[in-house]
C-alpha positions in Angstrom: 10.3 -11.5 15.5 11.1 -12.6 12.0 7.6 -13.9 11.1 6.3 -14.0 7.6 2.9 -14.8 5.4 3.1 -17.8 3.2 0.8 -19.8 0.9 1.5 -23.5 -0.1 1.9 -24.1 -3.8 0.8 -27.4 -3.5 -2.0 -27.3 -1.6 -2.8 -23.3 -1.8 -3.0 -23.1 2.2 -2.0 -19.4 3.7 -0.5 -19.4 6.9 1.7 -17.6 8.7 5.6 -19.0 10.2 8.1 -18.0 12.8 11.5 -18.5 10.5 14.9 -18.5 11.7 18.1 -19.3 10.1 17.8 -23.2 12.1 14.2 -23.3 11.3 13.0 -23.6 7.8 9.1 -23.3 7.3 6.5 -26.1 6.1 3.0 -26.0 5.0 1.2 -27.0 8.3 -1.5 -29.1 6.1 0.6 -30.9 4.1 3.8 -30.4 5.4 5.7 -28.9 1.5 8.2 -27.0 1.4 6.9 -25.7 -1.9 6.1 -22.2 -0.4 5.7 -18.8 -2.1 6.2 -15.8 0.6 3.4 -13.4 0.3 3.5 -9.6 0.7 2.3 -8.2 4.7 1.6 -5.4 5.9 3.8 -4.2 8.7 2.4 -4.6 12.1 1.7 -1.5 14.7 3.3 -2.4 17.8 3.1 -0.2 20.9 1.1 2.0 23.0 0.4 4.2 19.7 -0.9 1.2 18.0 -4.1 1.7 16.5 -5.0 5.6 17.6 -3.6 8.0 15.2 -3.3 11.4 16.1 -2.3 14.7 14.2 1.4 15.8 13.8 1.8 18.9 15.9 1.9 22.8 13.9 5.0 24.1 15.0 4.0 27.0 12.2 5.9 27.4 8.7 7.9 30.3 7.1 6.3 34.1 7.4 4.8 32.8 11.2 8.3 33.4 12.6 9.1 30.3 13.3 11.8 30.2 10.7 13.3 32.7 11.9 12.3 34.7 8.4 9.5 38.0 8.2 6.8 38.3 5.3 7.5 41.6 3.8 4.2 43.5 4.2 4.0 46.6 2.7 
């Protein structure tokens, strides 16, 4: 869903709006179309949202996982 964050250049209100090709955003406070799009961070969606887990360790070069062997003498 295309939800964008805006700030109204006329009244400085910040808001979010659902925008499509047929639907142009307007400030909910003053109805102005003089808007600036704000940078927003991407949202997390899904069962793991908000939960961080370390990546599994697969072993690296020298562990035999990549097919090479360290030359130990």
